[in-house]
Structure formats: structure tokens, C-alpha cells
Backbone as CSV, one residue per row, in Angstrom:
resi,resn,N_x,N_y,N_z,CA_x,CA_y,CA_z,C_x,C_y,C_z
1,MET,49.171,-41.384,11.166,49.588,-40.013,11.364,49.332,-39.685,12.768
2,THR,50.347,-39.032,13.412,50.298,-38.667,14.735,49.405,-37.405,14.945
3,SER,48.500,-37.347,15.878,47.584,-36.269,16.191,48.294,-35.137,17.012
4,SER,47.985,-33.965,16.622,48.675,-32.856,17.414,47.961,-32.778,18.753
5,PRO,48.611,-32.011,19.668,47.909,-31.803,21.002,46.602,-31.189,20.950
6,GLU,46.399,-30.249,19.923,45.127,-29.420,19.801,44.071,-30.373,19.395
7,GLN,44.369,-31.334,18.417,43.361,-32.259,17.958,43.037,-33.328,19.044
8,ILE,44.050,-33.586,19.891,43.684,-34.639,20.936,42.840,-33.992,21.965
9,ALA,43.009,-32.678,22.246,42.120,-31.856,23.314,40.868,-31.743,22.707
10,VAL,40.683,-31.511,21.511,39.318,-31.376,20.924,38.564,-32.693,20.910
11,ALA,39.299,-33.797,20.659,38.725,-35.122,20.628,38.277,-35.417,22.030
12,ASP,39.149,-35.166,23.051,38.733,-35.548,24.543,37.637,-34.777,24.936
13,SER,37.445,-33.322,24.497,36.274,-32.625,24.850,35.084,-33.183,24.252
14,THR,35.230,-33.605,22.982,33.971,-34.299,22.306,33.576,-35.460,23.010
15,ASN,34.531,-36.337,23.306,34.171,-37.535,24.005,33.426,-37.244,25.302
16,VAL,33.999,-36.303,26.043,33.426,-35.862,27.404,31.998,-35.394,27.174
17,MET,31.719,-34.618,26.194,30.329,-34.126,25.926,29.402,-35.251,25.502
18,MET,29.837,-36.077,24.648,29.064,-37.251,24.248,28.680,-38.238,25.469
19,SER,29.685,-38.316,26.266,29.652,-39.214,27.521,28.524,-38.633,28.449
20,GLU,28.611,-37.226,28.578,27.686,-36.631,29.516,26.305,-36.634,28.936
21,THR,26.239,-36.334,27.567,24.871,-36.402,26.940,24.309,-37.796,27.058
22,THR,25.092,-38.769,26.816,24.507,-40.124,26.987,24.285,-40.549,28.285
23,GLY,25.053,-40.071,29.273,24.706,-40.372,30.715,23.433,-39.638,31.109
24,PHE,23.161,-38.291,30.542,21.989,-37.699,30.949,20.805,-38.292,30.360
25,ALA,20.884,-38.768,29.115,19.711,-39.414,28.386,19.283,-40.712,29.209
26,THR,20.444,-41.539,29.633,20.280,-42.649,30.402,19.451,-42.359,31.755
27,ARG,19.985,-41.375,32.485,19.380,-41.091,33.714,17.959,-40.598,33.585
28,SER,17.749,-39.858,32.424,16.367,-39.290,32.152,15.459,-40.555,31.956
29,ARG,15.894,-41.490,31.013,15.103,-42.707,30.933,14.830,-43.528,32.155
30,GLN,15.822,-43.543,33.012,15.563,-44.233,34.222,14.606,-43.574,35.122
31,GLU,14.769,-42.230,35.157,13.793,-41.443,36.048,12.379,-41.472,35.469
32,ASP,12.277,-41.659,34.201,10.915,-41.731,33.648,10.269,-43.072,33.596
33,ASP,11.037,-44.074,34.005,10.426,-45.507,33.892,9.795,-45.742,35.320
34,TRP,8.454,-45.845,35.232,7.622,-45.990,36.443,7.218,-47.410,36.709
35,HIS,7.718,-48.308,35.758,7.102,-49.717,35.859,7.656,-50.482,37.124
36,GLY,8.835,-50.183,37.532,9.383,-50.864,38.705,9.225,-50.095,40.002
37,VAL,8.481,-48.997,39.893,8.290,-48.189,41.176,7.155,-48.691,41.915
38,LEU,7.358,-49.127,43.134,6.381,-49.637,43.947,5.532,-48.551,44.795
39,ASP,6.184,-47.451,45.044,5.543,-46.324,45.668,4.462,-45.847,44.766
40,ARG,3.325,-45.935,45.191,2.140,-45.381,44.358,2.270,-43.891,44.136
41,LYS,2.616,-43.071,45.090,2.593,-41.690,45.008,3.757,-41.200,43.900
42,LYS,4.917,-41.851,44.047,5.987,-41.509,43.218,5.738,-41.913,41.782
43,ARG,4.992,-43.174,41.676,4.751,-43.602,40.319,3.673,-42.660,39.661
44,LYS,2.796,-42.079,40.410,1.756,-41.069,39.904,2.554,-39.865,39.408
45,GLN,3.557,-39.471,40.175,4.298,-38.205,39.922,5.089,-38.512,38.499
46,ILE,5.619,-39.575,38.338,6.372,-39.833,36.972,5.342,-39.972,35.907
47,GLN,4.211,-40.580,36.084,3.110,-40.598,35.169,2.611,-39.250,34.737
48,ASP,2.413,-38.446,35.747,1.963,-36.977,35.407,2.930,-36.221,34.748
49,ARG,4.262,-36.375,34.998,5.315,-35.665,34.285,5.411,-36.093,32.817
50,LEU,5.241,-37.427,32.663,5.280,-37.809,31.150,4.118,-37.375,30.454
51,ALA,2.949,-37.287,31.129,1.755,-36.702,30.407,1.905,-35.255,30.084
52,GLN,2.454,-34.641,31.047,2.634,-33.058,30.789,3.652,-32.958,29.635
53,ARG,4.598,-33.662,29.630,5.614,-33.539,28.593,5.067,-33.887,27.168
54,ALA,4.299,-34.869,27.085,3.593,-35.183,25.931,2.676,-34.174,25.391
55,ARG,1.874,-33.676,26.446,1.003,-32.554,25.999,1.683,-31.352,25.435
56,ARG,2.808,-30.896,26.110,3.573,-29.782,25.676,4.214,-30.082,24.231
57,ARG,4.558,-31.307,23.921,5.015,-31.672,22.606,3.955,-31.591,21.558
58,ARG,2.785,-31.949,21.898,1.731,-31.904,20.998,1.201,-30.439,20.640
59,LEU,1.241,-29.680,21.705,0.879,-28.208,21.525,1.958,-27.518,20.686
60,ALA,3.241,-27.844,20.886,4.325,-27.155,20.104,4.133,-27.671,18.670
61,GLU,3.765,-28.936,18.310,3.638,-29.437,17.027,2.498,-28.857,16.340
62,ALA,1.352,-28.539,17.037,0.071,-28.037,16.544,0.136,-26.536,16.311
63,ARG,1.009,-25.816,17.045,1.060,-24.273,16.992,1.256,-23.746,15.628
64,PRO,2.327,-24.220,14.815,2.457,-23.550,13.510,1.246,-23.606,12.657
65,SER,0.535,-24.768,12.596,-0.621,-24.970,11.757,-1.725,-24.069,12.303
66,GLU,-1.786,-23.960,13.557,-2.934,-23.185,14.197,-2.694,-21.673,13.724
67,ASN,-1.352,-21.219,13.843,-0.951,-19.882,13.619,-1.291,-19.431,12.088
68,ALA,-0.989,-20.551,11.357,-1.371,-20.335,9.760,-2.741,-20.223,9.595
69,SER,-3.552,-21.022,10.229,-5.024,-20.997,10.054,-5.573,-19.690,10.582
70,ALA,-5.024,-19.168,11.705,-5.576,-17.906,12.406,-5.184,-16.740,11.328
71,TRP,-4.019,-16.885,10.726,-3.510,-15.809,9.900,-4.408,-15.690,8.614
72,LYS,-4.758,-16.979,8.098,-5.631,-16.972,6.881,-7.020,-16.434,7.270
73,THR,-7.566,-16.747,8.387,-8.771,-16.349,8.846,-8.842,-14.774,8.979
74,THR,-7.703,-14.243,9.551,-7.663,-12.703,9.619,-7.487,-12.114,8.335
75,ARG,-6.700,-12.559,7.423,-6.690,-12.025,6.127,-8.009,-12.057,5.271
76,SER,-8.828,-13.247,5.528,-10.038,-13.344,4.822,-11.005,-12.239,5.363
77,LYS,-11.001,-11.991,6.721,-11.850,-11.043,7.211,-11.485,-9.562,6.740
78,GLN,-10.143,-9.278,6.669,-9.702,-7.995,6.226,-10.165,-7.673,4.717
79,ARG,-10.005,-8.855,3.920,-10.456,-8.634,2.475,-11.896,-8.391,2.461
80,SER,-12.715,-9.188,3.245,-14.086,-8.913,3.245,-14.552,-7.533,3.664
81,ARG,-13.756,-6.979,4.615,-14.091,-5.608,5.137,-13.695,-4.590,4.119
82,ILE,-12.475,-4.807,3.389,-12.206,-3.935,2.319,-13.201,-3.912,1.255
83,ARG,-13.714,-5.095,0.751,-14.721,-5.129,-0.361,-16.016,-4.443,0.106
84,LYS,-16.380,-4.534,1.428,-17.538,-3.962,1.942,-17.347,-2.396,2.041
85,ASP,-16.208,-1.975,2.515,-15.975,-0.540,2.628,-15.655,0.209,1.245
86,ASN,-15.144,-0.612,0.287,-14.808,-0.061,-1.001,-15.378,-0.802,-2.122
87,PRO,-16.617,-0.542,-2.403,-17.254,-1.403,-3.426,-16.668,-1.255,-4.704
88,SER,-16.784,-2.241,-5.560,-16.157,-2.198,-6.898,-16.756,-1.089,-7.784
89,PRO,-15.854,-0.610,-8.600,-16.318,0.677,-9.459,-17.476,0.338,-10.274
90,SER,-17.741,-0.882,-10.733,-18.979,-1.257,-11.504,-20.163,-1.244,-10.781
91,ALA,-20.046,-1.291,-9.314,-21.197,-1.173,-8.339,-21.543,0.229,-8.090
92,SER,-20.655,1.161,-8.419,-21.140,2.502,-8.189,-20.651,3.345,-9.268
93,SER,-21.280,3.299,-10.420,-20.732,3.936,-11.635,-21.476,5.302,-12.045
94,ASP,-22.349,5.668,-11.086,-23.031,6.850,-11.389,-22.249,8.091,-11.302
95,VAL,-22.333,9.110,-12.119,-21.617,10.251,-12.029,-22.618,11.406,-11.889
96,GLY,-22.671,12.073,-10.776,-23.697,13.086,-10.494,-23.181,14.488,-10.931
97,THR,-24.046,15.421,-10.644,-23.754,16.770,-10.974,-22.965,17.463,-9.793
98,ARG,-22.581,18.647,-9.933,-21.773,19.359,-9.022,-22.587,19.590,-7.863
99,GLY,-23.967,19.689,-7.889,-24.687,20.201,-6.655,-25.180,19.078,-5.850
100,ASN,-25.299,17.673,-6.377,-26.015,16.743,-5.598,-25.184,15.397,-5.639
101,ALA,-24.111,15.257,-6.415,-23.381,14.029,-6.399,-22.530,13.785,-5.268
102,SER,-22.572,12.570,-4.673,-21.761,12.233,-3.524,-20.555,11.312,-3.909
103,THR,-20.593,10.789,-5.107,-19.530,9.847,-5.478,-19.285,9.988,-6.998
104,ILE,-17.968,10.001,-7.336,-17.535,9.886,-8.679,-16.582,8.685,-8.795
105,SER,-16.940,7.771,-9.631,-16.164,6.483,-9.694,-15.505,6.302,-11.056
106,THR,-14.509,5.338,-11.111,-13.870,5.027,-12.457,-13.776,3.529,-12.373
107,LEU,-13.646,2.897,-13.573,-13.594,1.497,-13.694,-12.205,1.015,-13.314
108,GLN,-11.202,1.754,-13.467,-9.836,1.274,-13.037,-9.069,2.380,-12.251
109,PRO,-9.390,2.499,-11.007,-8.751,3.457,-10.143,-7.273,3.069,-10.105
110,SER,-6.339,4.058,-9.978,-4.936,3.836,-10.018,-4.513,3.453,-8.612
111,LEU,-5.387,3.510,-7.483,-5.068,3.267,-6.168,-6.388,2.865,-5.496
112,GLU,-6.434,1.672,-4.935,-7.759,1.281,-4.278,-8.046,2.139,-3.207
113,GLY,-9.398,2.473,-2.943,-9.745,3.312,-1.888,-10.029,4.769,-2.465
114,LEU,-10.539,5.663,-1.665,-10.717,7.020,-2.065,-11.261,7.174,-3.456
115,TYR,-12.340,6.436,-3.786,-12.825,6.601,-5.070,-13.573,7.923,-5.336
116,SER,-13.976,8.655,-4.331,-14.840,9.757,-4.541,-14.680,10.801,-3.453
117,CYS,-15.273,11.904,-3.644,-15.402,13.029,-2.756,-16.501,13.908,-3.167
118,ARG,-16.979,14.807,-2.233,-18.005,15.643,-2.650,-17.618,16.731,-3.497
119,PRO,-18.048,16.962,-4.786,-17.678,17.900,-5.602,-18.020,19.337,-5.027
120,VAL,-16.988,20.249,-5.365,-17.224,21.568,-4.904,-17.410,22.520,-6.082
121,SER,-18.474,23.333,-6.032,-18.747,24.272,-7.170,-17.846,25.468,-6.985
122,ALA,-17.620,26.042,-8.190,-16.855,27.272,-8.200,-17.591,28.401,-7.325
123,SER,-18.826,28.320,-7.327,-19.528,29.407,-6.649,-19.377,29.321,-5.071
124,GLU,-18.890,27.991,-4.640,-18.584,27.809,-3.194,-17.163,28.263,-2.906
125,GLY,-16.400,28.809,-3.835,-15.061,29.187,-3.608,-13.962,28.172,-4.002
126,GLN,-14.167,27.486,-5.160,-13.274,26.493,-5.617,-12.033,27.203,-6.038
127,THR,-10.956,26.644,-5.556,-9.610,27.089,-6.009,-8.958,26.132,-6.916
128,PHE,-7.727,26.504,-7.493,-7.013,25.594,-8.437,-6.672,24.283,-7.699
129,LEU,-6.216,24.415,-6.408,-5.904,23.230,-5.638,-7.039,22.321,-5.432
130,SER,-8.160,22.886,-5.020,-9.420,22.117,-4.768,-9.897,21.444,-6.183
131,ALA,-9.732,22.065,-7.228,-10.077,21.508,-8.395,-9.135,20.382,-8.860
132,LEU,-7.884,20.492,-8.526,-6.894,19.335,-8.736,-7.297,18.161,-7.957
133,PHE,-7.689,18.495,-6.630,-8.109,17.379,-5.746,-9.327,16.615,-6.274
134,GLU,-10.297,17.490,-6.844,-11.533,16.768,-7.461,-11.214,15.905,-8.615
135,ASN,-10.219,16.548,-9.544,-9.828,15.739,-10.606,-9.137,14.504,-10.331
136,GLY,-8.346,14.518,-9.194,-7.698,13.306,-8.781,-8.733,12.249,-8.164
137,ASN,-9.706,12.666,-7.628,-10.898,11.762,-7.123,-11.583,11.053,-8.371
138,ILE,-11.697,11.938,-9.359,-12.316,11.354,-10.573,-11.574,10.210,-11.137
139,LEU,-10.199,10.467,-11.176,-9.232,9.459,-11.672,-8.959,8.341,-10.682
140,GLY,-9.382,8.464,-9.396,-9.150,7.498,-8.461,-7.672,7.539,-7.892
141,ILE,-7.178,8.801,-7.858,-5.760,9.022,-7.268,-5.892,9.610,-5.909
142,ALA,-5.352,8.852,-4.944,-5.422,9.294,-3.601,-4.373,10.435,-3.315
143,CYS,-4.793,11.456,-2.662,-3.887,12.566,-2.384,-2.845,12.187,-1.367
144,GLY,-3.090,11.280,-0.589,-2.087,10.916,0.433,-0.981,9.962,-0.097
145,ALA,-1.017,9.598,-1.346,0.025,8.726,-1.886,0.492,9.193,-3.295
146,SER,1.656,9.462,-3.531,2.177,10.045,-4.732,3.459,9.270,-5.080
147,PHE,3.468,8.579,-6.283,4.691,7.900,-6.688,4.856,7.879,-8.175
148,PRO,5.980,7.724,-8.841,6.084,7.764,-10.101,5.482,6.405,-10.765
149,SER,4.759,6.532,-11.801,4.300,5.398,-12.480,3.575,5.700,-13.846
150,LYS,3.261,4.732,-14.626,2.579,5.079,-15.952,1.086,5.201,-15.567
151,SER,0.426,5.991,-16.291,-1.008,6.177,-16.036,-1.820,4.881,-16.451
152,LYS,-2.995,4.647,-15.834,-3.824,3.580,-16.245,-4.957,3.991,-17.151
153,LEU,-5.415,3.078,-17.865,-6.608,3.400,-18.711,-7.792,3.828,-17.924
154,ALA,-8.357,4.891,-18.471,-9.642,5.447,-17.643,-10.764,4.834,-18.185
155,GLY,-11.812,4.745,-17.297,-13.167,4.249,-17.655,-14.005,5.282,-18.389
156,PRO,-15.132,4.864,-18.815,-15.843,5.683,-19.628,-16.506,6.954,-18.798
157,ASP,-16.492,6.872,-17.486,-16.927,7.956,-16.684,-15.949,9.122,-16.617
158,VAL,-14.713,8.895,-16.991,-13.725,9.893,-16.812,-13.848,10.890,-18.104
159,PRO,-14.030,12.116,-17.756,-14.102,13.187,-18.890,-12.928,13.246,-19.963
160,PRO,-13.158,13.467,-21.117,-11.986,13.426,-22.108,-10.755,14.178,-21.712
161,SER,-10.890,15.268,-21.116,-9.797,16.138,-20.709,-8.932,15.595,-19.625
162,LEU,-9.491,14.534,-18.938,-8.660,13.810,-17.915,-8.199,12.425,-18.310
163,ARG,-8.546,12.013,-19.506,-8.178,10.719,-19.925,-6.665,10.758,-20.243
164,PRO,-5.830,9.672,-19.868,-4.377,9.816,-20.092,-4.110,9.803,-21.682
165,THR,-3.016,10.511,-21.986,-2.525,10.504,-23.396,-1.641,9.206,-23.686
166,LEU,-1.291,8.991,-24.829,-0.423,7.912,-25.164,0.892,7.952,-24.379
167,LEU,1.409,9.261,-24.257,2.621,9.474,-23.550,2.510,9.042,-22.061
168,GLN,1.348,9.477,-21.479,1.090,9.062,-20.059,0.928,7.620,-19.896
169,LEU,0.504,6.955,-20.807,0.339,5.486,-20.654,1.647,4.741,-20.844
170,SER,2.558,5.375,-21.589,3.865,4.706,-21.848,5.024,5.167,-21.145
171,THR,4.894,6.279,-20.451,6.067,6.868,-19.773,5.855,6.986,-18.193
172,VAL,6.834,6.624,-17.429,6.651,6.844,-15.955,6.788,8.296,-15.662
173,HIS,5.814,8.741,-14.726,5.796,10.122,-14.430,5.150,10.289,-13.074
174,TRP,5.200,11.445,-12.402,4.589,11.680,-11.160,3.033,11.765,-11.291
175,GLN,2.283,11.110,-10.394,0.846,11.110,-10.494,0.145,12.406,-10.564
176,TRP,0.728,13.324,-9.849,0.067,14.641,-9.703,-0.151,15.244,-11.108
177,ILE,0.772,14.887,-12.054,0.520,15.472,-13.391,-0.759,15.073,-13.919
178,ASP,-1.285,13.809,-13.659,-2.570,13.411,-14.213,-3.714,14.295,-13.780
179,ARG,-3.639,14.956,-12.642,-4.773,15.874,-12.304,-5.163,17.130,-13.148
180,LEU,-4.128,17.516,-13.877,-4.343,18.596,-14.642,-5.230,18.437,-15.901
181,PRO,-6.259,19.142,-16.065,-7.214,18.976,-17.114,-6.768,19.477,-18.453
182,PHE,-5.509,19.488,-18.700,-4.926,19.923,-20.001,-3.981,18.838,-20.636
183,PRO,-4.531,18.121,-21.545,-3.697,16.915,-22.015,-2.307,17.503,-22.609
184,GLU,-2.376,18.630,-23.394,-1.129,19.086,-23.929,-0.145,19.434,-22.913
185,ALA,-0.661,20.151,-21.826,0.305,20.547,-20.726,0.767,19.220,-20.045
186,ARG,0.101,18.218,-19.788,0.532,16.967,-19.192,1.706,16.416,-19.958
187,ASP,1.486,16.336,-21.260,2.566,15.784,-22.190,3.826,16.702,-22.131
188,GLU,3.623,18.007,-22.120,4.670,18.889,-22.156,5.555,18.787,-20.869
189,ILE,4.926,18.694,-19.744,5.424,18.540,-18.404,6.306,17.250,-18.330
190,ILE,5.886,16.144,-18.932,6.617,14.951,-18.920,7.765,15.162,-19.847
191,ILE,7.517,15.662,-21.046,8.762,15.798,-21.977,9.789,16.790,-21.408
192,GLN,9.344,17.843,-20.730,10.328,18.776,-20.285,10.791,18.576,-18.825
193,SER,10.443,17.454,-18.266,10.791,17.165,-16.788,12.182,17.376,-16.477
194,SER,13.168,17.084,-17.421,14.554,17.276,-17.221,15.010,18.656,-17.387
195,ASN,14.116,19.526,-17.865,14.631,20.914,-18.133,14.113,21.916,-17.265
196,PHE,13.405,21.581,-16.152,13.045,22.523,-15.231,12.865,21.791,-13.758
197,ASN,12.890,22.685,-12.823,12.894,22.122,-11.389,11.360,21.856,-10.917
198,GLU,11.084,20.729,-10.773,9.675,20.315,-10.536,9.324,20.676,-9.121
199,GLU,10.232,20.670,-8.169,10.025,21.196,-6.913,9.631,22.707,-6.798
200,GLU,10.413,23.512,-7.581,10.115,24.851,-7.797,8.691,25.064,-8.367
201,PHE,8.451,24.321,-9.445,7.062,24.484,-10.063,5.992,24.176,-9.027
202,LEU,6.079,23.128,-8.290,5.017,22.840,-7.171,4.995,23.816,-6.186
203,TRP,6.241,24.335,-5.853,6.173,25.455,-4.791,5.368,26.593,-5.251
204,ASP,5.472,26.916,-6.530,4.833,28.024,-7.124,3.268,27.775,-7.161
205,ILE,2.952,26.480,-7.445,1.588,26.104,-7.446,0.889,26.346,-6.113
206,PHE,1.640,26.114,-5.094,0.990,26.341,-3.697,1.160,27.717,-3.139
207,ASN,2.089,28.463,-3.674,2.431,29.842,-3.074,2.231,31.030,-3.949
208,MET,1.854,30.925,-5.136,1.660,32.152,-5.969,0.301,31.961,-6.740
209,PRO,-0.185,33.100,-7.160,-1.424,33.069,-7.917,-1.231,32.241,-9.204
210,THR,-2.081,31.300,-9.491,-1.898,30.403,-10.700,-3.004,30.389,-11.744
211,PHE,-4.292,29.884,-11.268,-5.377,29.938,-12.142,-6.609,30.375,-11.311
212,THR,-7.523,31.099,-12.013,-8.841,31.321,-11.436,-9.766,30.441,-12.266
213,LEU,-10.907,29.985,-11.498,-11.896,29.285,-12.168,-13.203,30.023,-12.372
214,THR,-13.855,29.674,-13.631,-15.015,30.348,-13.804,-16.229,29.765,-13.103
215,PRO,-16.963,30.538,-12.262,-18.152,30.004,-11.605,-18.894,29.180,-12.476
216,GLY,-19.536,28.003,-12.060,-20.439,27.163,-12.676,-19.832,26.127,-13.634
217,LEU,-18.610,26.194,-13.878,-17.846,25.216,-14.747,-17.224,24.142,-13.900
218,ARG,-17.171,22.921,-14.469,-16.528,21.888,-13.651,-14.998,21.917,-13.673
219,ALA,-14.498,21.232,-12.615,-13.031,21.288,-12.433,-12.351,20.590,-13.633
220,TRP,-12.893,19.572,-14.230,-12.237,18.997,-15.389,-12.456,19.670,-16.662
221,ASP,-13.118,20.789,-16.735,-13.337,21.471,-17.916,-12.092,22.550,-18.201
222,PRO,-11.459,22.357,-19.238,-10.218,23.348,-19.505,-10.656,24.770,-19.578
223,ASN,-11.992,24.996,-20.147,-12.414,26.202,-20.366,-12.775,27.022,-19.065
224,ALA,-12.686,26.385,-17.958,-13.079,27.027,-16.622,-11.806,27.735,-16.119
225,TYR,-10.619,27.506,-16.670,-9.310,28.054,-16.130,-8.959,29.285,-16.859
226,ARG,-8.406,30.272,-16.006,-7.739,31.393,-16.496,-6.409,31.525,-15.850
227,MET,-5.277,31.570,-16.643,-3.999,31.561,-16.000,-3.614,32.958,-15.590
228,HIS,-3.060,33.058,-14.315,-2.585,34.343,-13.976,-1.349,34.850,-14.719
229,PRO,-1.206,36.134,-14.931,-0.115,36.662,-15.726,1.276,36.409,-15.151
230,GLN,1.342,36.500,-13.879,2.697,36.182,-13.074,3.064,34.725,-13.374
231,PHE,2.022,33.729,-13.275,2.286,32.334,-13.344,2.715,32.117,-14.841
232,LYS,1.940,32.713,-15.780,2.136,32.495,-17.109,3.469,32.936,-17.603
233,SER,3.933,34.117,-17.026,5.288,34.555,-17.479,6.358,33.497,-17.114
234,LYS,6.155,32.744,-16.102,7.293,31.947,-15.595,7.184,30.515,-16.191
235,TRP,5.783,30.111,-16.154,5.573,28.662,-16.456,4.748,28.372,-17.684
236,GLY,4.456,29.504,-18.365,3.575,29.388,-19.562,4.113,28.397,-20.681
237,PHE,5.425,28.102,-20.681,6.066,27.348,-21.699,5.582,25.775,-21.459
238,LEU,5.089,25.501,-20.219,4.587,24.160,-19.999,3.126,23.958,-20.390
239,PHE,2.503,25.102,-20.822,1.080,24.987,-21.110,0.860,25.569,-22.507
240,PRO,1.197,24.691,-23.437,1.112,25.144,-24.920,-0.405,25.204,-25.233
241,ASN,-0.687,26.304,-26.098,-2.113,26.416,-26.661,-2.987,27.010,-25.613
242,PHE,-2.423,27.430,-24.474,-3.282,27.918,-23.353,-3.427,29.432,-23.458
243,THR,-4.644,29.999,-23.495,-4.829,31.351,-23.625,-5.174,32.001,-22.311
């Protein structure tokens, strides 16, 4: 079969490239051959060039394994630092009182880190938002991260009012719901999530009177809360059995 002009041109180009490559390799081998070189200085230059080339090749081959080893060492140090800075819940399981406790821990925090905070008593001016923050710390929920998920089983240190319901354990929902110390309300908010505007609800949480707390009672105690009439008239349907 007769080749087309284009095929002939491609073949010629390929032959030229192969010829040039072969010629370059041949010249390179000739330039690197020091055995027949009588000039001591020139022979030493060739030997040094070969030694440097071999050293660069060894370094290039060793670099991937060295990088992997360095990465493993760095990861090991990071994990050790995390374990040191954030001890396991079993190592810090004491739950103190409002006046002197510095840590509140759980067996299964939903987010590693931020296991505890200093409890704030109602007599020091605790608000509904600060109470929700404290409840989140009891549950191990970091305030800086919020995403939809199922609740995790709570440890024995978690008060009954904050322990997740069966609906929380089986249904994906926003984590801020878990901070509310009202099990019936948590379930109702999850059930009614498609029937109300959650952004509007949260806006009102931050911008209108919601709950007042009875001094001396804990943030997780449902009896500590009194709902404001204005908030109740708008959102009371989410808080069944709440007086």
C-alpha cells in the first residue's frame, strides 16, 4: 500500500528525531568515557562529572521515601500533641458544681476538642444563649462547627434532659437542636423542620426575648427556664408541655 505524503513526512520526522537522539546518546557516552583520556586534568573533570551525576540520581531516588518518612514523623508528632492537649474522656470524667468545676466531660463527644468550659451560674447573669453554650460543652459540641448529623450516645455524665432521644439518634438534624434541655421540644423541632423557617427561628433566638433562667439552677435543668410571652406566642408550638 502506497503511503500518503503526510505519512511519509511523519515517518521522516520520526527518523530524524531517533537519529538525533541516538547521536546525542552516542556523543554523551563518548564524552563520559575517560579511559582513553591521557590528560590528567580532563580525565579528572570527566570523573567528577560522572560522580556528581550519580549523586544526583541517588538523591532523586531517595527523596520520595525520605518525604514519606518525614510525613509519617510529622503526623505522629501531631497525634501525640492532640492526645496531650485533649485527654480522653475517661481520663477526665469528673463533673463539678457550678461554682468550682473547670471541666465537664462526656464519654463520646460528637466533636473532638472543646470538651469543657467554665460553668456560669445564673446569679452571674446567665442568659439563654450562655446556657445553650454550656449545654453544648456538656455534650461535647463545639460552637465553632455546626453541621447536620445524627446525635451520638451520651455518657453517664450527661444529665437526662440532654441525653438524645430515639428520634435524635435515628434522624439527621442540626446539632444546635441538641443543646436545648427539652427532649420533647427537640423531637418537635426535628419533626416540624419542614413546616417552619429555621433561619427565622434562630434569628428570633438571637434578637428577641426568649427565656429567663431561675438563679441557682443549672443550664441543663428544664425547670430553670421561663418562656417569654412574645416568644411563646410565635414559637410555642415547638415546645409542647412547656408552661
